[in-house]
N, C-alpha and C positions, 0 to 999 in steps of 0.2 A: 447290898447296895454299893459298897465300896468298889466292887469289881465291875459294875455295869459300865462305867466310863472306860475301863480298860477293854472290855469286850467290844465297845463301839470302835475303839482305835484298832483292835485286832482285825476287824473286817476290812479295813483299808489296807493293812499290811498283807493279808492273805491274798488279796487280788493281785498284788505286785509280785507274788512269789510263784506264779504259775510255772515259770521256766525252771525254777529250782526244785519244785515239788510237783511232778506230773500227777494229775488227778485220775484215780481209778474208782469209779462208782462213788464219788464223794470223799474218798480218802486220799490225801496227798502223801505219797510215799517218797522217802528219801533215805540217804544213808550218810553216816559220818565215819571217815576212816581215821583211826587212831595214829597212823603214821609213826610207828615205833614207840609211842607212849603206851604205858600200861593201862591207863584209864583217863576219863575226863569227868569232871564234876558236873552234876545235873544242871545247875543254874548256868554254868559256862556254856554247856551245849545249847540251852535254850536261847542264849544271847548270840552265839556263833551262827546258829541256823536261822536267826532273825524271827524266831517265834515270839520272843519278847523284845521290847524296845530298850529295856534297861535291866540291870541286876535286881533292882527293887521290884519291878514288875514280875520278873522270873520267880523271885522269892514268894510273892503273893500267890502266884499260880500254883506253886508247890504247896504252900500252907493251906490253900483252899481246896486241895484234893483234886485238882484238875489234871494232874500229870500221872500217868500210869507207866509203870516199869514192868515189862513182861506180864501185862494183864492185871497187875495189882497196884492200887493207889500208892504212890511214893510221896512220903511227907518229909524226907530228909533232903534238905536243900543242897547239901554237898555230897550226895550219894555218889559213889565212885562207879561210873558206868564202864563196863568192860566189853570186849568183843562178844557178840552174840546177844547182847541186851537189845530189847526193842522198847522204845519210848513212844507213848501215845499221848497227845495233847490236842484238844479241839479235834479237827479232822486231819491232823498230821500224824504220820507214823514214821519214826526214824529208827533205822537199824544201825547199831554200832558194829563196824567191821574192822 
């Protein structure tokens, strides 16, 4: 129940993200470039890509098992994402490059 309110808010955000995440068969694909960094933490990526509205919301998404890393649920909020990782959450798919 605690997540229903967040899901309602997500629907509004996803509609405004069409330019950032082109849709292919219902999946919005995007990428994040590390730009010389070795890694990015999972919750930071969710905030930067505007999938979550806040760090608290990003943490809840991870804790609730809604985020997948390379096809496997990721429960570590500060997981270090490196080039080649693919993150899936809701209908978003983000490739780290």
